[in-house]
C-alpha positions as CSV (number, residue, x, y, z in Angstrom):
1,M,0.0,0.0,0.0
2,S,1.4,3.4,-1.0
3,L,2.3,5.8,1.7
4,K,2.6,8.7,-0.7
5,R,0.3,11.7,-0.4
6,K,-2.3,11.5,-3.1
7,L,-3.4,14.0,-5.8
8,L,-6.9,13.7,-7.2
9,V,-7.7,15.0,-10.7
10,I,-11.1,15.0,-12.3
11,G,-11.3,16.0,-15.9
12,G,-11.7,15.2,-19.6
13,S,-9.6,12.9,-21.8
14,Y,-9.2,13.8,-25.4
15,M,-7.1,12.4,-28.2
16,N,-5.4,15.3,-29.9
17,L,-4.2,15.2,-33.5
18,Q,-1.5,17.9,-33.9
19,M,-0.6,18.8,-37.5
20,K,1.7,21.4,-39.1
21,I,0.5,22.9,-42.3
22,S,1.4,25.9,-44.4
23,P,-1.1,28.2,-46.2
24,K,1.4,28.3,-49.1
25,N,0.6,24.6,-49.8
26,Q,-3.1,25.2,-50.3
27,E,-4.6,23.8,-53.5
28,G,-8.4,24.2,-53.8
29,A,-10.0,23.0,-50.5
30,V,-6.9,21.1,-49.5
31,T,-3.9,22.5,-47.5
32,S,-1.1,20.0,-47.1
33,G,1.5,19.8,-44.3
34,G,4.3,17.7,-43.0
35,E,4.5,16.4,-39.4
36,Y,1.7,15.2,-37.3
37,R,1.4,13.7,-33.8
38,Y,-1.2,12.1,-31.5
39,H,-1.3,13.2,-27.9
40,P,-3.5,13.4,-24.9
41,Y,-5.3,16.7,-24.7
42,G,-7.0,18.7,-21.9
43,S,-5.5,20.7,-19.1
44,S,-6.5,18.3,-16.4
45,A,-5.1,15.3,-18.3
46,I,-1.8,17.0,-18.9
47,A,-1.5,18.0,-15.2
48,A,-2.2,14.4,-14.2
49,I,0.5,13.1,-16.6
50,A,3.1,15.5,-15.3
51,A,2.3,14.7,-11.7
52,A,2.6,11.0,-12.3
53,K,5.8,11.3,-14.4
54,M,7.3,13.3,-11.6
55,G,6.7,10.4,-9.2
56,G,3.5,11.6,-7.6
57,E,0.6,9.4,-6.5
58,C,-2.0,10.6,-9.0
59,V,-5.6,9.3,-9.3
60,F,-7.3,10.6,-12.5
61,A,-11.1,10.3,-12.8
62,T,-11.9,10.5,-16.4
63,R,-14.1,8.9,-19.1
64,F,-13.3,7.4,-22.5
65,G,-15.4,6.0,-25.3
66,D,-15.3,2.3,-26.1
67,D,-13.0,2.9,-29.1
68,M,-9.4,2.8,-30.2
69,N,-8.7,6.3,-29.0
70,G,-10.0,5.5,-25.6
71,K,-7.8,2.3,-25.4
72,R,-4.7,4.3,-26.5
73,L,-5.3,7.0,-23.9
74,Y,-6.0,4.4,-21.2
75,E,-2.7,2.6,-21.9
76,Y,-0.7,5.8,-22.1
77,Y,-2.0,7.0,-18.7
78,K,-1.1,3.6,-17.1
79,D,2.4,3.8,-18.6
80,C,2.8,7.2,-17.1
81,G,2.0,5.8,-13.7
82,I,-1.5,7.2,-13.2
83,S,-3.8,5.1,-11.1
84,K,-6.5,3.4,-13.3
85,R,-8.9,3.1,-10.4
86,L,-11.3,5.9,-11.6
87,M,-10.9,5.6,-15.3
88,R,-14.3,4.7,-16.9
89,K,-15.3,3.3,-20.3
90,D,-18.5,4.9,-21.7
91,E,-20.2,2.6,-24.2
92,S,-22.6,5.3,-25.3
93,A,-20.2,8.0,-26.4
94,Q,-17.0,8.4,-28.4
95,T,-13.7,9.4,-26.8
96,G,-13.3,13.1,-26.9
97,M,-11.3,14.4,-29.8
98,C,-9.3,17.5,-30.5
99,I,-7.6,18.6,-33.8
100,T,-4.9,21.3,-33.5
101,V,-3.6,22.8,-36.6
102,Y,-0.3,24.7,-36.5
103,G,0.5,27.3,-39.1
104,D,3.4,29.6,-39.8
105,H,5.2,31.3,-36.9
106,G,3.7,28.9,-34.3
107,A,0.1,30.2,-34.6
108,Y,-2.5,27.5,-34.1
109,E,-6.2,26.7,-33.8
110,S,-7.9,23.8,-31.9
111,Y,-11.2,22.2,-32.7
112,L,-12.7,20.1,-29.8
113,S,-15.4,17.4,-29.7
114,E,-16.0,16.7,-26.0
115,G,-17.5,13.2,-26.4
116,A,-17.5,11.1,-23.2
117,S,-15.6,13.7,-21.3
118,I,-18.7,15.8,-20.6
119,R,-20.7,12.8,-19.3
120,F,-19.7,12.6,-15.6
121,G,-22.4,12.1,-13.0
122,R,-22.7,13.1,-9.4
123,E,-22.2,9.5,-8.3
124,E,-18.8,9.3,-10.1
125,I,-17.6,12.5,-8.3
126,D,-18.8,11.2,-5.0
127,E,-16.9,7.9,-5.7
128,A,-13.8,9.8,-6.6
129,F,-13.5,11.4,-3.2
130,T,-13.5,8.0,-1.5
131,V,-9.8,7.7,-2.5
132,T,-9.2,10.3,0.4
133,P,-6.9,12.6,-1.5
134,D,-4.5,14.9,0.2
135,L,-4.8,17.5,-2.6
136,F,-7.5,18.1,-5.2
137,L,-6.8,19.8,-8.5
138,A,-9.9,21.9,-9.3
139,P,-11.4,20.8,-12.7
140,L,-9.9,23.0,-15.4
141,E,-12.9,22.5,-17.7
142,E,-16.5,21.5,-17.4
143,I,-17.1,17.8,-16.7
144,G,-20.9,17.6,-17.0
145,Y,-24.1,19.1,-15.8
146,E,-26.9,18.0,-13.5
147,E,-30.3,18.9,-14.7
148,H,-33.3,19.8,-12.6
149,M,-36.8,20.9,-13.5
150,V,-37.9,24.2,-12.0
151,V,-41.6,25.2,-11.8
152,V,-42.3,28.9,-11.4
153,P,-45.2,31.3,-12.0
154,A,-45.3,32.1,-15.6
155,E,-44.3,35.8,-15.1
156,Q,-41.1,34.6,-13.3
157,T,-39.8,32.5,-16.1
158,P,-36.2,33.6,-16.7
159,E,-35.2,35.1,-20.1
160,D,-32.9,32.1,-20.9
161,A,-35.7,29.5,-20.2
162,I,-36.5,27.0,-22.8
163,D,-38.9,27.9,-25.7
164,E,-42.6,27.8,-25.2
165,A,-43.1,24.5,-27.2
166,T,-40.5,22.7,-25.0
167,A,-42.0,24.2,-21.9
168,Q,-45.4,22.8,-22.7
169,A,-43.9,19.4,-23.2
170,L,-42.3,19.6,-19.7
171,M,-45.5,20.7,-17.9
172,P,-45.8,19.2,-14.4
173,E,-49.2,17.6,-15.1
174,L,-47.6,15.5,-17.8
175,M,-45.0,14.2,-15.3
176,I,-47.8,13.1,-13.0
177,E,-49.7,11.3,-15.8
178,T,-46.9,9.4,-17.5
179,S,-43.5,7.8,-17.0
180,D,-42.5,8.2,-20.6
181,F,-41.0,11.7,-20.1
182,P,-38.2,12.0,-22.7
183,V,-35.2,13.1,-20.7
184,S,-31.7,11.7,-20.4
185,H,-31.1,9.7,-17.3
186,P,-27.9,8.2,-15.8
187,A,-27.7,4.5,-16.5
188,D,-28.2,3.5,-12.9
189,I,-31.3,5.6,-12.2
190,S,-34.6,4.6,-13.7
191,V,-37.2,7.0,-15.1
192,E,-39.7,5.7,-12.6
193,D,-37.3,6.5,-9.6
194,E,-36.6,10.0,-10.9
195,T,-40.2,10.8,-11.5
196,K,-41.1,9.6,-8.1
197,E,-38.3,11.7,-6.5
198,Q,-39.5,14.8,-8.4
199,S,-43.1,14.2,-7.4
200,E,-42.1,13.8,-3.7
201,E,-40.3,17.1,-3.8
202,A,-43.2,19.0,-5.5
203,P,-45.7,21.0,-3.6
204,A,-48.7,19.1,-2.2
205,D,-51.1,20.9,-4.5
206,L,-49.1,20.3,-7.7
207,E,-51.8,18.1,-9.2
208,K,-54.2,21.1,-9.1
209,I,-52.0,23.0,-11.7
210,I,-53.7,22.5,-15.0
211,S,-52.3,25.0,-17.5
212,S,-49.3,27.0,-18.6
213,E,-51.2,30.1,-17.8
214,T,-50.4,29.6,-14.1
215,V,-47.0,28.1,-14.3
216,S,-44.0,27.6,-16.5
217,S,-41.3,24.9,-16.4
218,Y,-37.6,25.2,-17.4
219,I,-34.5,23.1,-17.0
220,E,-31.8,24.4,-14.7
221,Q,-28.3,23.1,-15.2
222,K,-25.9,22.8,-12.3
223,S,-22.1,22.5,-13.0
224,L,-20.6,19.2,-11.7
225,A,-17.2,20.8,-11.8
226,R,-18.4,23.3,-9.2
227,Y,-20.1,20.5,-7.3
228,A,-16.7,18.7,-7.1
229,V,-14.9,21.8,-5.8
230,E,-17.5,22.5,-3.2
231,L,-17.5,18.9,-2.1
232,A,-13.7,18.9,-1.6
233,D,-13.9,22.1,0.4
234,A,-16.7,20.8,2.6
235,Q,-14.5,17.7,3.3
236,N,-11.6,20.0,4.2
237,I,-9.4,18.7,1.4
238,D,-6.7,21.0,0.2
239,L,-7.4,22.6,-3.1
240,L,-5.0,23.5,-5.9
241,I,-6.7,26.1,-8.2
242,P,-5.1,27.5,-11.3
243,Y,-6.9,30.8,-12.0
244,T,-8.4,30.8,-15.5
245,P,-11.6,32.2,-17.0
246,F,-13.2,28.9,-16.3
247,T,-12.1,28.4,-12.6
248,A,-13.0,32.0,-12.0
249,K,-16.6,30.8,-12.0
250,Y,-16.1,28.9,-8.8
251,P,-17.1,30.6,-5.5
252,L,-13.4,31.4,-4.8
253,N,-14.3,34.1,-2.3
254,V,-16.0,31.6,0.1
255,L,-13.7,28.5,-0.3
256,K,-11.8,27.8,2.9
257,N,-9.2,25.2,1.8
258,I,-7.3,26.8,-1.1
259,K,-3.7,25.6,-0.5
260,M,-2.3,27.0,-3.8
261,L,-3.8,29.6,-6.1
262,V,-1.8,29.8,-9.3
263,I,-2.4,32.8,-11.5
264,S,-0.6,34.4,-14.5
265,D,0.6,38.0,-14.3
266,E,-1.9,39.0,-17.0
267,M,-4.8,37.6,-15.0
268,L,-3.6,39.2,-11.8
269,Y,-3.5,42.6,-13.6
270,E,-7.0,42.1,-14.8
271,L,-8.2,41.4,-11.3
272,T,-6.3,44.1,-9.3
273,G,-5.1,46.8,-11.8
274,F,-1.5,46.2,-10.8
275,F,0.9,44.5,-13.3
276,P,3.3,42.5,-11.2
277,N,6.5,43.2,-13.2
278,E,8.1,44.8,-10.1
279,K,8.3,43.6,-6.5
280,E,6.3,46.5,-5.1
281,K,3.5,46.1,-7.7
282,A,3.4,42.3,-7.2
283,L,3.0,42.8,-3.5
284,R,0.2,45.4,-3.9
285,A,-1.6,43.1,-6.4
286,L,-1.4,40.1,-4.1
287,V,-2.5,42.0,-1.0
288,A,-5.5,43.2,-3.0
289,L,-6.1,39.7,-4.3
290,S,-5.9,38.2,-0.8
291,R,-8.8,40.4,0.3
292,Q,-10.9,38.7,-2.3
293,I,-9.6,35.1,-2.3
294,K,-8.0,33.4,0.7
295,A,-5.2,30.9,0.0
296,K,-2.1,29.5,1.8
297,Y,0.1,30.3,-1.2
298,Y,-0.3,32.7,-4.1
299,I,1.9,31.7,-7.1
300,V,2.1,34.3,-9.9
301,Q,3.5,33.0,-13.1
302,Q,5.7,35.7,-14.7
303,G,6.2,34.8,-18.4
304,D,7.5,31.3,-18.9
305,D,10.5,31.3,-16.6
306,S,9.7,32.9,-13.2
307,V,7.1,32.8,-10.4
308,F,6.4,35.2,-7.5
309,V,5.4,33.2,-4.4
310,Y,3.6,34.9,-1.5
311,D,2.2,33.4,1.6
312,G,0.5,36.5,3.2
313,N,3.7,37.5,5.0
314,R,6.7,36.7,3.0
315,Y,7.5,36.5,-0.7
316,E,10.2,34.9,-2.9
317,I,10.9,35.1,-6.6
318,V,11.8,31.8,-8.1
319,S,13.4,31.9,-11.6
320,A,14.5,29.2,-14.1
321,P,18.2,28.2,-14.0
322,E,20.2,30.3,-16.4
323,V,21.3,27.4,-18.5
324,L,17.7,26.3,-19.1
325,R,16.5,29.8,-19.8
326,G,19.0,30.2,-22.5
327,E,17.9,26.9,-24.2
328,T,14.2,27.4,-24.2
329,R,13.3,31.1,-23.5
330,R,12.6,31.7,-27.2
331,I,9.8,29.2,-27.3
332,G,7.0,31.2,-25.8
333,A,5.7,33.5,-23.1
334,N,3.4,31.3,-21.0
335,M,3.9,28.3,-18.8
336,Q,2.6,24.8,-19.7
337,D,-0.1,22.8,-17.9
338,T,2.8,20.5,-16.9
339,F,3.7,23.2,-14.4
340,I,0.6,22.4,-12.4
341,G,1.2,18.7,-12.2
342,A,4.8,19.0,-11.3
343,L,4.1,21.6,-8.7
344,A,1.5,19.3,-7.1
345,A,3.7,16.2,-7.1
346,E,6.7,17.9,-5.6
347,Y,4.8,19.8,-3.0
348,L,3.0,16.7,-1.8
349,E,6.4,14.9,-1.5
350,T,8.4,17.6,0.2
351,K,5.9,20.2,1.5
352,N,8.5,22.8,0.3
353,I,6.7,25.3,-1.9
354,I,9.8,27.0,-3.2
355,R,11.4,23.7,-4.3
356,A,8.1,22.6,-5.8
357,C,7.9,25.9,-7.8
358,R,11.5,25.5,-9.0
359,L,10.9,22.0,-10.2
360,A,7.6,23.0,-11.9
361,I,9.4,25.8,-13.8
362,V,12.0,23.3,-15.1
363,V,9.4,20.8,-16.2
364,S,7.2,23.4,-17.9
365,M,10.1,24.8,-19.9
366,L,11.4,21.4,-20.9
367,T,8.0,20.3,-22.2
368,R,7.6,23.2,-24.5
369,A,10.9,22.9,-26.2
370,K,9.7,20.7,-29.1
371,F,6.7,20.0,-31.3
372,G,4.8,17.1,-29.6
373,N,6.0,18.0,-26.1
374,L,4.4,15.1,-24.2
375,E,6.4,12.6,-26.2
376,K,9.5,14.4,-24.9
377,M,8.4,14.7,-21.3
378,M,11.0,13.2,-19.0
379,S,10.4,10.7,-16.2
380,R,11.5,11.6,-12.7
381,A,14.7,9.6,-13.1
382,E,15.5,11.2,-16.4
383,L,14.8,14.6,-15.0
384,E,17.2,14.0,-12.0
385,Q,19.9,12.9,-14.4
386,Y,19.4,16.0,-16.5
387,L,19.6,18.3,-13.4
388,T,22.8,16.6,-12.3
389,E,24.3,17.0,-15.8
390,K,23.4,20.7,-15.9
391,E,24.4,21.2,-12.2
392,I,21.0,22.5,-11.3
393,D,20.1,22.4,-7.6
394,L,16.4,22.6,-6.8
395,N,17.1,23.8,-3.3
396,K,18.8,27.0,-4.3
């Protein structure tokens, strides 16, 4: 039985076809290119891969279709060292697929089909937390929705409610009269059970409602990603939250157990009005941020080679080793999702936030150095050999 501290990741799994093309090679409707690669895609998946490759105990809850892409992803995750305990095969959906097309000068576009990755259920999330994680990576994309019918007086129907024809089809009296109500149900919950549950929750005089002139119905969708975050917080599990336009939707101002909030300098500027390119500005920005969101550690990513770490009292700037910066600095201005996974794995192992940030910077920079970066991602043993050869000390 492993004694390592455990990271739980819940998120999508996508097969990504990466292809390089050149507009100069367009003939009619066909634009030809050269290299192409297949890789896992999705921020949560990449973070899980990085955590496992850095020696962390990572449990990844995800869904595949019953197809070749699902099998390939499943085997790849296992080879990386990710626990297979919460990986699920969905026989009713394809494995998620992404196509990324790179053009001249590194510009690219991605096209995503979510497939099975958007079909989580509340029961799966509840099961995921039975692994008793020490750290939970907040979902970095939506993982599914839970639908509820809401019955309101007609004049209170929200503007974004479903159209009138659909609302008529969903009238409560129809629910009482028939069990053939055409909605999507989890495989393990019968239509009869759900109808019974909805009837029990309804007002006692519901049967007296006879027309859409007195009530309207609409479907309310609740985010299961948000449910997972709130469940972790309620169970006092430490949270790792990378701040993105998606995770900004979480109730960050009321969460009690944010261990690490990772945010880019651009995002910090948008939130506070201070661009953290100087020590004083960074501190002002983080003091302002800490009034809105409470965390143990605030980690500001500055470009692709430095982070500013603040714990509410002290700060430290952690930069990439000079030899590494010279080799990879030209590649781009932002850090990779591998930073998050490496940060989690090293922090859980050492409880040293500075060392964890230093390792995460190295991993991020090394995995953006070549096209098809996940193929080039080092194992923990290979990374330690590289650090020895380059005389890089993670403790200073």
